[in-house]
C-alpha positions in Angstrom: 131.1 94.8 87.5 133.3 97.7 86.5 131.8 100.0 83.9 133.7 99.9 80.6 135.7 102.9 79.5 133.7 103.7 76.3 130.3 103.6 78.0 131.7 105.5 81.0 133.1 108.3 79.0 129.9 108.7 77.1 127.9 108.8 80.3 130.2 111.1 82.2 130.4 113.5 79.2 126.7 114.3 79.8 127.3 115.5 83.3 128.3 119.0 84.4 131.0 117.9 86.9 133.1 115.6 84.7 135.0 118.3 82.8 135.9 120.2 85.9 138.0 117.3 87.2 141.8 116.9 86.7 143.0 114.0 84.5 144.1 112.1 87.6 140.7 112.6 89.2 139.0 111.5 86.0 141.1 108.3 85.9 140.3 107.3 89.4 136.5 108.0 89.0 136.4 106.1 85.8 138.2 103.1 87.3 136.0 102.9 90.4 132.6 103.3 88.9 130.4 100.2 88.8 127.5 99.5 86.5 124.0 98.2 87.5 121.2 97.2 85.2 117.6 97.8 86.5 114.7 96.1 84.7 111.6 98.2 84.2 109.3 98.2 87.3 112.2 97.3 89.6 113.6 99.3 92.5 117.0 100.9 91.9 117.1 101.6 95.6 114.5 101.6 98.4 113.6 103.9 101.3 115.6 102.9 104.4 118.5 101.3 102.5 122.0 102.2 103.6 123.6 104.6 101.1 127.0 103.5 99.8 127.1 105.1 96.3 126.4 108.3 94.5 124.3 107.2 91.5 124.0 108.5 87.9 121.6 107.5 85.2 123.5 106.1 82.3 120.4 105.2 80.3 116.7 104.9 80.9 114.2 106.7 83.0 113.7 106.5 86.8 111.2 108.0 89.3 112.1 109.2 92.8 109.2 108.9 95.1 108.0 108.0 98.6 105.0 106.1 100.0 103.3 107.3 103.2 102.2 104.8 105.9 98.7 105.3 104.5 99.8 104.2 101.1 99.8 107.6 99.3 102.6 107.9 96.8 104.4 111.3 96.4 106.6 111.6 93.3 109.5 114.0 93.7 111.0 114.0 90.2 112.0 112.0 87.2 115.6 111.3 86.3 116.9 110.9 82.8 120.3 110.0 81.4 123.0 112.3 82.8 121.3 113.0 86.1 122.9 112.0 89.5 121.2 111.5 92.8 121.8 110.4 96.4 124.4 113.1 97.4 122.3 114.3 100.3 122.2 111.0 102.0 125.9 110.4 101.4 126.8 113.7 103.0 124.6 113.1 106.0 125.5 109.4 106.3 121.9 108.4 106.7 119.6 105.7 105.3 117.9 106.6 102.0 114.7 108.5 102.5 113.0 107.7 99.2 112.4 105.0 96.6 113.8 105.1 93.1 112.0 102.9 90.6 112.9 102.3 86.9 110.0 103.2 84.6 111.8 101.5 81.8 114.9 99.3 81.5 117.7 101.5 82.9 121.4 101.4 83.7 123.0 103.2 86.6 126.6 104.3 87.1 127.5 104.0 90.8 130.3 105.9 92.5 131.5 104.4 95.8 131.3 106.5 98.9 135.1 106.5 99.2 135.5 108.0 95.7 132.8 110.6 96.3 134.4 111.7 99.6 137.8 111.8 97.9 136.5 114.2 95.3 135.1 116.4 98.0 138.5 116.4 99.6 140.5 117.1 96.4 138.4 119.2 94.1 137.1 122.7 94.8 135.3 122.6 91.4 133.4 119.4 92.3 132.4 121.0 95.6 131.1 124.0 93.7 129.1 121.8 91.4 127.6 119.9 94.3 126.6 123.1 96.1 124.8 124.2 92.9 123.1 120.8 92.5 121.9 120.8 96.1 120.5 124.3 95.7 118.7 123.2 92.5 117.3 120.1 94.3 116.1 122.3 97.2 114.4 124.6 94.8 112.7 121.7 93.1 111.4 120.3 96.3 110.1 123.7 97.4 108.3 124.0 94.1 106.7 120.6 94.6 104.8 121.9 97.6 103.5 124.8 95.5 102.5 122.4 92.7 100.6 120.1 95.1 98.8 122.9 97.0 98.2 125.6 94.5 98.1 124.3 90.9 95.7 122.2 88.9 96.7 119.1 87.0 97.4 120.9 83.7 99.9 123.2 85.5 101.5 120.4 87.5 102.2 118.5 84.2 103.6 121.7 82.7 105.9 122.4 85.6 106.9 118.7 85.9 108.0 118.7 82.3 110.0 121.9 82.7 111.7 120.5 85.8 113.3 117.8 83.7 115.5 120.4 82.1 117.3 121.7 85.1 121.0 121.4 84.0 122.2 120.4 87.5 119.6 117.6 87.9 118.9 116.5 84.4 121.3 117.8 81.8 119.1 117.0 78.9 120.6 118.2 75.6 117.5 118.0 73.5 114.0 119.4 73.9 112.6 116.2 72.5 111.6 114.0 75.3 111.1 110.3 74.5 108.4 109.9 77.2 105.1 108.0 76.8 102.0 109.5 78.3 101.9 106.7 80.8 105.4 107.7 81.9 104.5 111.4 82.2 101.5 110.3 84.3 103.9 108.4 86.7 106.2 111.4 86.9 103.4 113.9 87.6 101.4 111.6 90.0 98.4 111.4 87.7 96.7 108.9 85.4 97.8 108.3 81.8 94.3 109.6 80.7 94.6 112.8 82.7 98.2 113.4 81.5 96.9 113.1 78.0 94.3 115.7 78.6 96.9 118.0 80.1 99.2 117.6 77.2 96.4 118.5 74.8 95.9 121.7 76.8 99.6 122.5 76.7 99.7 121.7 73.0 96.8 124.1 72.2 98.7 126.8 74.2 101.7 126.3 71.9 104.0 125.1 74.7 104.6 121.5 73.5 104.1 119.3 70.4 102.8 115.9 71.1 104.3 113.3 68.8 104.4 109.5 68.5 106.8 108.2 71.1 107.3 111.5 72.9 106.8 115.2 73.1 108.8 118.3 72.0 109.1 121.3 74.2 108.3 124.5 72.2 108.2 127.1 74.9 110.2 126.4 78.1 109.5 129.7 79.8 105.8 129.2 79.0 105.9 125.8 80.7 107.7 127.1 83.7 105.1 129.8 84.2 102.0 128.0 83.2 99.2 128.4 85.6 100.8 131.2 87.5 
């Protein structure tokens, strides 16, 4: 189903790359996007699937992860409204190398491969954005190795929350995150109870404020450096 213009404009306005396009490019992108609804707990896409779309989160919350043959789950990142993913697999023309699961009812905007490639061919500004996004994603994945090997759970939760504010991966406008403690646990690969303990530590340190239905980030630099 084609995504309707009002929804599309609202979604695309949250992204960094939309406003660098020409009016003609905007018109084609808007016309060729399709919309998918993903119920909570369902797969938006699965490891090994062919990749035919670049995907953006219109609404909701998703988790990018992978499961080893031994059954161990590794969570790479969470994705909020405004974030786009799947560009690496499109560029390399390879099967998807991770699962994406909706942690709550979510909506995706899907850009066909042909449209994505056309933007690469016609927009220097889009290419520049994509280069910066790939660099940001590489930095995130390198930091995940550090988190897993060198940091305790409190620090992992702090860094995980801070990572949600990378403008190229999750262009979140507000420092108020409507995330439950269970959702934070999923994103940080820990239990809800342990996530709650970590949030209490971070709140006592003056870095976050834990509220009903979410948290507010008070000190972004402190979160990014917590446990260093």
